[in-house]
N, C-alpha and C positions, 0 to 999 in steps of 0.2 A: 308454853310457860317455860321459862329457862331459870336455872339455879346456878348462883355464883358461889364460888368455893376457891381455895387456894390450892396449889400444886400438892402439897403435903397431904392433902385430905383425900386424895384418890386412893382408892383400895386397889389390889392387884387385879389386872384385867379391865379396869375402868378407863375411859378415855373422856377428854374435855378439849375445849378450845380456848387458847390464850386470848384474854382481854386487854391486859396490860402488865407491867411490871412496877412494883413499888420497892424499891431497894436503893441502897446507895449508889452514887454514879460509877464506881468501878465494879460492883456485883452487877448493875443493870447492863453495863457495856458486856461483861462476861456472859451474862445470860442470854443477851441479844446475840452475841457472835456463836453461842451455841444453837442458835436456830429459834429461839422463843421469842417471835414476834406475834403480832396480832393476827389470829386467825389460824395459826398453827395447831394442828391437832396433836396432843400429847397422850400417852397411854402408859399407865404405872405397869411395868413388866414383873418387877420383883422387889420385895422389901426383904431387907435383911433380918435375921432372926430377933435383933433387938429393935427393929422398926427404923434404923436410921445408919446408913443411908438407904435410898430407895434408887432403882434403876427405872429410867422413863425412856420409851421409845419416842424420839423428836427427829422428825424428818429423815427417817431411816437408820438413825444411829442411836445406839444404846448408851445413855449418858447417866452416870449416877451422881446425885445431888444430896447433900445434907439438908435435914429437915429446916434448918436456919435459912438456907438459901432457897429452899422450895417454897417456904411461907410467902416470899416476896412475889411470887408469880401468881396472878389472878386468872381464874379460868371461869368459863361458861359452858353448860350443857343443857340440853333439853332434860326436863324432869323424868320424862319417859324412859331416858337413857339409863338413868339409875336403877330403875326398877327392872330392866332388862338384865342387869349384871347380878342381881341378888340370887343367892342359891335357892334352888326349889325346895319347898316344904316337903318333907316325907310324912306321909300319914302313918300313925301308929297301927299296929296290926290290931 
C-alpha cells in the first residue's frame, strides 16, 4: 500500500519518491533542474527552527526549499516506511 504526500509533509529523516510536480512552468523547470524527476528519492535532512525552509537530500546534493515551493512536489512512499521512522515509545517505569 502506498501513501501520497507533498514534499513539505516529510519530517526529518523521512524519505519518499517523486511522482510528479504541480507548479507553475518556471518553478517546475527549476525543480526539475534540481533533480526532482519521477522516481527520485528525496530525504528531509533538516528543518529550520521556524519550519521554513527545509533542507532535502536530492541525488547527493543538499537543497533548501521554501514550503511554498515544496508543496508543488508530489511524493509516494510505502505505508510501512512511515512507521519505520516514528520514534520508539518509551514505557513508563
